[in-house]
MILO-372865 format. One line per 8 residues: their letters; for each residue x, y, z of C-alpha. Coordinates in nm, 3 decimals. Each point is the difference from the previous one (the first is absolute). Layout:
a	X Y Z | ...;
***
This chain:
mtilqmry	-1.498 -4.074 2.624 | 0.236 0.150 -0.257 | -0.111 0.179 -0.314 | 0.139 -0.289 -0.207 | -0.204 -0.248 0.205 | -0.310 0.217 -0.055 | 0.049 -0.013 -0.376 | 0.049 -0.378 0.015;
fltvcrlq	-0.319 -0.033 0.205 | -0.212 0.206 -0.240 | 0.129 -0.193 -0.301 | -0.105 -0.328 0.161 | -0.338 0.153 0.089 | -0.058 0.108 -0.361 | 0.107 -0.328 -0.165 | -0.109 -0.238 0.279;
nithaaae	0.280 -0.235 -0.103 | 0.348 -0.020 0.147 | 0.155 -0.144 -0.315 | -0.140 0.267 -0.228 | 0.082 0.278 0.249 | 0.361 -0.119 0.032 | 0.037 -0.005 -0.378 | -0.135 0.355 -0.032;
lhiaqstl	0.229 0.121 0.279 | 0.302 -0.185 -0.150 | 0.080 -0.174 0.328 | 0.009 -0.360 0.108 | -0.328 -0.153 0.114 | 0.162 -0.104 0.327 | 0.111 0.359 0.063 | -0.353 0.130 -0.049;
sqaiqtie	-0.153 -0.275 0.217 | 0.246 0.084 0.277 | -0.083 0.371 -0.030 | -0.375 -0.064 0.036 | 0.063 -0.231 0.296 | 0.215 0.271 0.164 | -0.279 0.258 -0.048 | -0.253 -0.230 0.165;
eetglnlf	0.236 -0.070 0.289 | 0.077 0.371 0.053 | -0.365 0.110 -0.020 | -0.151 -0.302 0.176 | -0.261 -0.021 -0.275 | -0.107 -0.285 -0.226 | -0.004 0.191 -0.326 | -0.085 -0.279 -0.245;
vrsgraim	-0.223 -0.305 -0.012 | 0.191 -0.273 -0.178 | -0.145 -0.286 -0.203 | 0.280 -0.189 -0.174 | 0.182 0.245 -0.225 | -0.294 0.240 -0.004 | -0.014 0.272 0.263 | -0.267 0.255 0.087;
msqdgqrl	0.018 0.304 0.222 | -0.155 -0.034 0.343 | -0.208 0.284 0.143 | 0.309 0.117 0.190 | 0.198 -0.027 -0.323 | -0.254 0.216 -0.184 | 0.006 0.269 0.269 | 0.381 -0.001 0.011;
aqkvtall	0.016 0.019 -0.380 | -0.216 0.313 0.007 | 0.227 0.166 0.255 | 0.317 -0.108 -0.182 | -0.138 0.131 -0.332 | -0.070 0.341 0.154 | 0.343 0.010 0.165 | 0.188 -0.096 -0.318;
revdlfet	-0.192 0.268 -0.190 | 0.146 0.254 0.242 | 0.345 -0.158 -0.039 | -0.026 0.033 -0.378 | -0.098 0.365 0.032 | 0.292 0.056 0.234 | 0.244 -0.162 -0.243 | -0.140 0.212 -0.285;
dvremarr	0.050 0.317 0.208 | 0.357 -0.102 0.082 | 0.077 -0.059 -0.369 | -0.146 0.340 -0.083 | 0.217 0.161 0.268 | 0.304 -0.172 -0.148 | -0.099 0.118 -0.347 | -0.024 0.359 0.125;
hgkirlai	0.348 -0.035 0.152 | 0.117 -0.078 -0.352 | -0.114 0.349 -0.102 | 0.253 0.261 0.101 | -0.092 0.367 -0.001 | 0.305 0.206 -0.090 | 0.041 0.378 -0.016 | 0.279 0.136 -0.222;
pqqqasfi	0.038 0.378 -0.036 | 0.046 0.136 -0.350 | 0.373 0.062 0.032 | 0.057 -0.373 0.058 | -0.289 -0.135 -0.205 | 0.149 0.043 -0.347 | 0.306 -0.196 0.108 | -0.137 -0.279 0.220;
iprllntf	-0.348 -0.075 -0.140 | 0.127 -0.133 -0.338 | 0.233 -0.234 0.186 | -0.278 -0.122 0.227 | -0.237 -0.064 -0.291 | 0.256 -0.139 -0.245 | 0.214 -0.209 0.234 | -0.155 -0.056 0.343;
cpahpeid	-0.362 -0.068 -0.099 | 0.079 -0.267 -0.265 | 0.228 -0.173 0.252 | -0.269 0.011 0.273 | -0.342 -0.033 -0.165 | -0.148 -0.100 0.336 | 0.057 0.353 0.132 | -0.243 0.271 -0.108;
ldiiepsg	0.156 0.347 0.017 | -0.237 0.293 0.043 | 0.218 0.306 -0.072 | -0.094 0.365 0.042 | 0.208 0.315 -0.057 | -0.066 0.261 0.270 | 0.246 0.260 0.125 | 0.273 -0.100 0.244;
lesarlvr	-0.167 0.143 0.308 | -0.338 -0.140 -0.101 | 0.161 -0.342 -0.050 | 0.122 0.007 0.360 | -0.346 0.101 0.122 | -0.161 -0.284 -0.193 | 0.234 -0.251 0.167 | -0.075 0.151 0.342;
eekvdmai	-0.376 -0.026 -0.066 | 0.043 -0.359 -0.129 | -0.145 0.089 -0.340 | 0.314 -0.144 -0.162 | 0.235 -0.269 0.128 | 0.326 0.176 -0.082 | 0.146 0.294 -0.188 | 0.323 0.101 -0.170;
vnydgetm	0.085 0.359 0.084 | 0.289 0.242 -0.038 | 0.043 0.054 0.371 | 0.096 0.349 0.119 | 0.100 -0.081 0.358 | -0.330 0.071 0.175 | -0.188 -0.305 0.126 | -0.345 -0.102 0.112;
pelhyrri	0.034 -0.195 0.328 | -0.250 -0.269 -0.108 | 0.207 -0.094 -0.303 | 0.308 -0.213 -0.053 | 0.252 0.147 -0.246 | 0.233 -0.242 -0.178 | 0.268 0.216 -0.156 | 0.146 -0.122 -0.328;
tsrpikfv	0.214 0.259 -0.179 | 0.045 0.375 -0.028 | -0.026 0.181 -0.331 | 0.076 0.367 -0.078 | -0.236 0.287 -0.060 | 0.095 0.197 -0.310 | -0.066 0.329 -0.174 | -0.187 -0.073 -0.324;
vwqghple	0.009 0.217 -0.313 | -0.077 -0.059 -0.367 | 0.245 -0.049 -0.284 | 0.109 0.342 -0.120 | -0.035 0.163 0.341 | 0.294 0.232 0.088 | 0.099 -0.239 0.282 | -0.020 -0.313 -0.216;
hcqsisla	0.374 -0.071 0.020 | 0.046 0.107 0.362 | 0.190 -0.266 0.197 | -0.164 0.088 0.333 | -0.204 0.273 0.163 | -0.053 0.131 0.351 | -0.346 0.002 0.149 | 0.018 0.379 0.038;
ealqyplv	0.077 0.036 -0.372 | -0.283 -0.234 -0.097 | -0.247 0.197 0.210 | 0.069 0.312 -0.205 | -0.221 -0.156 -0.269 | -0.378 -0.028 0.018 | -0.075 -0.369 0.038 | -0.274 -0.249 -0.083;
llseeffv	-0.025 -0.256 0.281 | -0.195 -0.296 0.118 | -0.262 0.077 0.260 | 0.086 -0.007 0.369 | -0.145 -0.351 0.030 | 0.327 -0.119 -0.154 | 0.303 -0.056 0.221 | 0.238 0.174 -0.240;
trlltrit	-0.192 0.328 0.032 | -0.044 -0.039 0.376 | 0.376 -0.048 0.036 | 0.073 0.298 -0.225 | -0.242 0.222 0.193 | 0.154 -0.102 0.331 | 0.357 0.067 -0.115 | -0.077 0.340 -0.152;
akrhleln	-0.187 0.110 0.313 | 0.288 -0.109 0.222 | 0.249 0.195 -0.213 | -0.228 0.303 -0.039 | -0.007 -0.045 -0.376 | -0.297 0.096 -0.212 | -0.171 -0.273 -0.202 | -0.145 0.160 -0.312;
alyysphl	-0.255 -0.259 -0.113 | -0.171 0.099 -0.322 | -0.229 -0.302 0.012 | -0.064 -0.308 0.217 | -0.146 -0.311 -0.161 | -0.104 -0.339 0.139 | 0.091 -0.161 -0.332 | 0.346 -0.070 -0.137;
stlysllr	-0.142 -0.001 -0.351 | -0.096 0.366 0.044 | 0.353 0.090 0.107 | 0.138 -0.188 -0.299 | -0.223 0.204 -0.229 | 0.109 0.325 0.165 | 0.365 -0.094 -0.034 | -0.040 -0.091 -0.366;
ahtapsil	-0.186 0.328 -0.056 | 0.298 0.183 0.156 | -0.228 0.152 0.266 | 0.235 -0.033 0.297 | 0.260 -0.239 0.149 | -0.086 -0.246 0.274 | 0.160 -0.181 0.292 | -0.078 -0.371 0.004;
fsqavisl	0.111 -0.339 0.126 | 0.249 -0.126 -0.259 | -0.197 -0.318 -0.082 | -0.300 0.209 -0.102 | 0.172 0.121 -0.318 | 0.267 -0.261 -0.063 | -0.168 -0.129 -0.317 | -0.160 0.325 -0.113;
dgvvtipf	0.111 0.140 -0.336 | 0.064 0.369 -0.049 | 0.100 0.086 0.356 | 0.334 0.035 0.177 | 0.069 -0.069 0.367 | 0.262 0.205 0.184 | 0.135 -0.124 0.334 | 0.016 0.229 0.300;
deplalts	0.342 0.078 0.141 | -0.119 -0.122 0.341 | -0.158 -0.333 0.094 | -0.376 0.034 -0.049 | -0.165 -0.341 -0.009 | -0.301 -0.209 0.084 | 0.014 -0.354 0.132 | -0.211 -0.262 -0.174;
clitkksr	-0.171 -0.223 0.251 | -0.282 -0.247 0.046 | -0.252 0.084 0.269 | -0.248 -0.228 0.176 | -0.213 0.042 0.309 | 0.170 -0.120 0.316 | -0.309 -0.175 0.136 | -0.062 -0.204 -0.317;
qitkdqrl	0.149 -0.343 -0.061 | 0.206 -0.032 -0.319 | -0.117 -0.295 -0.208 | 0.222 -0.230 -0.206 | -0.130 0.151 -0.326 | 0.065 0.353 0.124 | 0.356 -0.096 0.087 | 0.050 -0.125 -0.356;
vmkfireq	-0.117 0.334 -0.139 | 0.218 0.193 0.245 | 0.305 -0.211 -0.086 | -0.051 0.057 -0.373 | -0.043 0.377 0.040 | 0.305 0.025 0.223 | 0.213 -0.193 -0.250 | -0.116 0.219 -0.289;
llldsmks	0.066 0.326 0.183 | 0.345 -0.116 0.111 | 0.083 -0.122 -0.351 | -0.104 0.331 -0.150 | 0.204 0.186 0.260 | 0.312 -0.198 -0.090 | -0.045 0.071 -0.373 | -0.030 0.376 0.034;
***
């Protein structure tokens, strides 16, 4: 007996009239009669006592109706659970570190979300390394990070584009009009930097250690806004991913005379299936990062 046949059977039981049941089910009377006959043939039970057009449930029909009612209740609960699972798949948990957030979040909220109202984006702004950890621990579905070359084996890294790391000073600084600077020259200044949870600082620390250079960090902060305040207060220069300050007034970025860069990438956990909605988000982010790379 199929689920559809069960629903037909219960409708006939409730109305005790084939004509009325067929009208409620929006099917032909002959179709419903054939369905009931098929159920009786498959079960070997006489489910109804017929008297002209009137029908009444037999004792076997009553017992079967009780069992079918209980079974369909479970089916309904199952279908509700499946719909809830599908609804949760429509919610995508996304981690975007601060250096990317100011650029990509407005585009997600202003362009992507209105075009895809069925997708609920849950966005947080941890550090780059913490974003990777959250993906590994399945606390978020994906993350955009400024990848520094080191990987976690459980994660899949989809590289998009590389962007430079730059020396950042304020307007009026003696180096304001400098065309480029060496890393050794930049390290002669005390610096305000992002904390070591950020890939840009991890990369900088690794390079200076390898070259036996001294990193004179005046202050580490987990917040870009704090570094912005320190730059505007003329406290000390910084070294940051170029996108972190591209739209910031009152500061000047100076390129290094050697290639220092981070690669923007999307990371997901290797063992997790990528849903259709997640692919839409990933496609949009990739397009935006590539477009921005071509403009600059």
